[in-house]
N, C-alpha and C positions, 0 to 999 in steps of 0.2 A: 505494499500499499504506500510505504514512502517513497518508492520509485514511481507510481501512479502519481503522487502529489509531485515530483519534479516535473512530470510531463504537464501536469495541470498548470505549473507556474510557468514554464516554457509558452504554453498557449495564452496564458493572462498577458504575457510580456508581448505578444504577438497582436494583442488587440481582441484576443478571441475570448469566450467565456472560459474560465479557467478548470476544465476538466480533464484529466488523465487517465488512462487505462494501461493494465499490463496483462499479458497471457502468460501464464506459466504451464509447463508440462514437465511433470515428474521433479518438481523442485527446482527447475531450471526456467529463466525467462526466454521466451522464443519470439516475442514480439511486444512493442509498444505502440501506443497511439495517444493524440491528443485533440481536443476539439480544431476543427479548421473550416467552418462552413462559411465564414464570412470571406477568407481569402481564396477560398476554391470554388465559390459562388455554388456549393452544393449542400442542400438540405438535408442529406445523408452523412455528411462529413463529421459525425460526432466521434468522441475519443474511442467509444467502444467497437464502432462500426470500423475505423481504422486499425484498431488491434487485430480485430478479428480476421479482416483481410490480409493482414500482414502475417498472422499464423498461419493460415489456410495457405497462403504462398509459400511460407517456409517448411510446411509438412507434405506439399503437395495433396492436399485433401480438404474439402471443405467441413468434413465432419472432424470435431474437435473433442471427441468424447474423452479424451484422457487429460483434457486441459481445464484449467480455473483461470478465470477473469477476475483481476481486481481493479475498481473503478472507484473515483473519488466523490461520485454523486449518484445517488439511485437511479438506475435507467429508466429511460421513457419507454413508451410502447413498442417504437419502432427498434430499438437496441435489444430490448427483453425478447422480442419475436426473432430478431436475428441469434440471439444466444441459445434459444430453444431449437431453432433449425441447425444450430451448428453441433448441438448434443452436447452442450458443456457438461463438465461434471459438477463444477460449482461456480459460483458468483458471490464474490465479497465487495460490498461498497461502503462507502463512507458517509457522508451526509445525506439526509432524507430530503427529498423533493416533494413538498406538500402539494404542489401545482400539477406536475406532471409525472410523477415517481409511480412505477408500476408493479414495484416490489412490496407493495403493502400501504402506502401512503395514499394513493387515489384508488387503484385496484391491485390485485395482487395475482400476476399472469403466471408467477411459478407455482401458486397454490392449485391452479386447475386441472382438477385430476382427468379431465376429459382430455386433454392434451396426448400425442402419443409418446411424448418425452418429459421427464421430470427433471430439472435440475436443481439442486438445493442452492440456497442462498441465506447469507449471513450479512447483516447489516450494522451501522454503527460503528464501524472500524476506523478508528483515527476521525471520526466525525466532527469533532470539534476543529481539528486542523483543516480539515475539507470545507467545512463551514465558513470560517475565518479567512481562507483565501477566496472563496466566492463574494463574501461580504465585503471584504477590502476591494475588490474589482469593482463591483456594483456602486460601491460608495464613489470611487475615484470617477467612475463613469457618468454619475449624476452630477458631481462637481464640473466636470466638463461640460455637460450639456446645459448647467446653469450658466457657466461663462459663456457658453455660445449665445445663450438667451439674451444676456445682458448686452452684448454686443449687438444683437440683432435689434433690442428695444432698449437704446439707450434712456435714462432717465432724466426728465426735465427738470429744472430747476426749481419749479414752484409745485413739485410733487415729491411724495415720499413712496418707498417701495419696502414692504415688510421682507426682512432677509429670509432666504429659502429655508435656514435653518429652523426657523419658528414652526415650519409645517411638517417635520421629520416626525414620523412615527405617529401620525394620527391614527386614532381607533377607528377601523370601519370606513377608511376613505383611501383605497388603494390605487385611484385611476390617475393615470398620467395626465399632468398639464399642458394645455393648448394656450398659447398667446398671440395676441393680434396687436398690431400698433398703427396699421395704416390706414384705418377707416377716417374719411374726411372728420367726422364728428370726434374721434378720438384726439386729433390733432398731435400725434406722437406720444399720447399716453398709452401705457401697455395694459390690456384687458385680458384677465384670464376667463377661461372656459373649459368644461369638461366636455368630450366628444366621444360618447362610447357605443359600442354597437354599429352594425353595419347599417347603411340606409336600406330601409325595408318596408314595410307596411306603413308604420306610424314613425313620428318624430315626437318624443315627449320633450316639450321646452319648458325647462323648470326654472322659474324665476322667483329669487328670496325676496324678503322684505327686510325690515328693521328690526334688530341689529344683526342680523344672520348672514351667511354666505351661503354656497354653493354646499357646505358640509350638512346644511340643515336636510338635504335629500339623501343621505348615505343610506337610509334604511328603505327607502323607495326606489331608487335606482336599479337595485339587483332584480327586482320584481319586473320593472318594465324590460330589462335587459334579458330577462331569462323568458320573457314572453317573445323574444325576437324581434325587438323594437330597438330604435337609436334614441339617445338620451342625450341632449344638449343643455347643459347647466352653465350658464355664466355668472361671474362674480362682477355685479355693477360696480363701476368705479367708485373708489372709496372704500370698498369691502372686499374681504376675503385676500386672494392673491393677486388682485388688480391694483394698479396704482393708486395713490391716495394724494389727490389733490390737497394742498394745504389750506385753501381759502373755502369758508362755508359758503360763500356766495357761489361758488362753482355748481353747486348742487342743485340745479333746477329740474323741474318736471321735463321740460322741453329737451334738455340737453341729455338725460337718461333715455329719454324715450327715441331720440333720433339714434342715439348708439346702438340701440338693440334692434331698431328698424334696420342699419347699416349692417349689422352683424348676422342678421337673418337673410339678407339679400346676399351679402359674401358667402355664407355657407349655402346659399340656395336651399334653405329648408322648405321642406314641402310636407303634405299630409300631418300637419302639427296638430297636436294636442296641448294645449296651453295650460299648464301647471302653474298655479300662482298662489301665494300666501301671503298675506299683510299687505305692506305697500308694493310688493309686486304685483297684485293685481290692478292696483290704481294705475300701474305704468303698462302692465301686459295687456289688459283688457281693451286698451287703446290701439293696439297694435293691429288687430285684424281690420280694423278701419282702412288701413292702407292698402292692403292687399288680401281680401277676404278670400280668395281662391286657395291661398295657402293653408287654411285652419279646417281643420276637421272637428275638433272637440274642445272641451273646456274641462278642467279640473280644479275647482276652485275651493280653496280652504281657509277661514277665518280671514276674509277680505273684503274688499269694497270695490264697487263698480266705479264710484266717483264720490267726491264729496260737494261738488257743485251744486248749491240749491237745496241741499239735504238738510233735515234738521237732525242732527246727529245727538246720539244720547250722552249724557254727562259722564258715562263711563269711559266713553271713547276720549273725549278730551283729557280726562285723568290719566289714561293709558298713554296718549301722545306726550304727556307731559313728563311722565314717569320714565317712558324710554328715553326721551331726550336726556333728561337729567341723570338717570343711573347708567345708560349704556356709555355716555360720555365719561363717565368715571370708572365703570368696571362692567364689561359686558356679561361676564361670567355670574356676577351678582344677579343681575337682571334675568338671566336665563335658569338659575337656580331657583329663584322664586317663582318663575312661571311654569317651569318643569322639573317637579322634585324628583323625578327618577333618574336624571342625567348624573352619571359617574363623573368623579373628579377629572379624569382624563378628556372626558367629551366637553365638560365646562371649560377646560384648558384649551382645547380646540376652538371654542366660541370665542376666547380670548385672543388667541394666537395672532390674528391678523392686526391687532390694535396694541401693540407693546407700550406705546404712552400717548400723551395728550396730542401731540404733532401729528397721530396717525388716526385720530378721531373726528376730523373735522365733518367727514360725512354722517357720523353718528349724532353730532350735535345738529346738523341740517337737515337731514333725511325727513324725518316725520313733520317738523313745522313746515319744510319747503314743498313737499308733497302732498301733505294732506292738512295743508292750512289755507290762507288766502291764495287763490291761483290768480295768475296774470289773465288777461283778456283773452288771449290765444288758447290758453290751457282751458280756460272754463268752457270755450266753443268745442274743443274737443271732447271734453268730459260730457257735453249735453248731447254732442252726436253721437257718443258710446252709449248712451242710455237708450237713444231712439233705436241705434243699429240693433240691439241685443233685442228689444222689444218688438221690433217690426221686422227686420231684415235678416237675422241670424239663422243660418240655414244648417248648421252643424248641430252637434250634440253635446250635452252638458251635465256635469255631475257638481254638486256643491255640497260640502261637508262642513259640518259645525263641532268645534269642541264644545262640549256641554258647560265646562267649567271656565270658559273664557268670559271674564267681566267685561271686556271691551267689545268684541266682535260676537255677541252672544247667539243664542238659536233664534230669537226673534229677527235679528238684524240679518242673520244669514237665509232665514226663509223669506225675508224681503227681496234679498238678492236673487234668490232661486226664482221667485215669481217673476221677476223683471226678465228673466232670460228665456226666449221663446224656444219651448220644447224641452226644457230643462227636466231631468229626473226630480221627482220629490225629494226634499232635503234629507240627506243622511246625518244623524247625529250619533256623534262617539261619545257615550257617556262619561268615560273616564278620561277624557281629553281637556286640555286646556288650551291656550293661544296657540302654542306652537305645536298644532297637530301632526304636522309631518314627522316629528319624533316619535308618534305611535302611528304613523301611516303605512307598516307594513302591509297588512290585510288591505287596506284601502287602496294601495298601489296594483296589488292583484287583481282586486275587484275591478279596478279601472281599467287596467290594461284587458281584462277580458271582456267587459262592457263596451269598449270603444271597438275592439276587435270584432265584435259580434255586431254593433250596430252599424259598422261601416261597410262590413262584407254583406249584409243582407239590405242595406239601404239602395 
């Protein structure tokens, strides 16, 4: 196994994922191999395959029934299949692979009694050394990617950027970041978004509100992806991994709306189901007015269609004030008060984008700016949205309410559902508060099934 680790280190030095393999026969090394798919442009050029080929060539026989293979990482399905075809006597591996390992982590091909050959297997040999080699490689690669991203998206003088290190190890948030800075409305600011799943039947466009970011949807995204759909979840400017303009006056309804319209156009999103929470609905529900044909559905949670001309309950005004005051001081404290089941690491994840007051301009501005006194053009759009959903909306809609939400209560959400033409009856989640997506796993499964069915049969 130490010889295999030497091969893995050579692969890492060459820029390949550091995995190495050694084949032994009667106690003698007869072949070695290391990962080489990048340089060879060959998806089969795994360390195990290279070692098996070299061993078969040395023995003049593809049957390697007297041989043992040592590899630093649990084999994938391709390599395990090759080992069984080669009739290996034994396979020994180092670190386990929870994503693609087929010697017990994901499945266990070696334990399949119906196969016509059984190869014995042993894992966790020098596992720590193997894992350390892999972890170091991927840490260096992430650092290189961050450096490249910085060069591609230079930081403006009037903005701040949360250090990437603040987002390391977030619980239940494994997705790769995507960045864009060349939209006209961005004017060089860097915007972050998630883009997961292949374009297919539907695209779930998930818009967060105040004081959250795309992390809010971590429990819903897997359900949308499992149903075969695409998910796009942007961080609005000032939030999450997006750049944070220093001035409160930057954050206007019109600027944030235009940025989202341009992002949708650039990504050419179609068959959209708009998923919106909190102030994400105030912004998001105006987007279909621009291009109605892009949208198929709405999934709305504890949000508003507009505030223009509405008599809002005093609880909403209290919530808006509390959001502005507490979130500007400590986002985690506000989240803990509204969602009592959040673990300390989850609260830290909500705090992560806002390490100090300088990074919190959006938190001070967002609720007053979007849900306060509207400018003339913003009020016009808001009134148009009300008419659009009551008269012209041709898609499908679900509205859900957290019964324990003091601001966006059940009666308020029932009013929203009644405004939208063809909307399903209001769904009430009895034990949920304002941040409904935190308890939205089942809701996401139900929504994916509902929209899938309605669009197929319409």
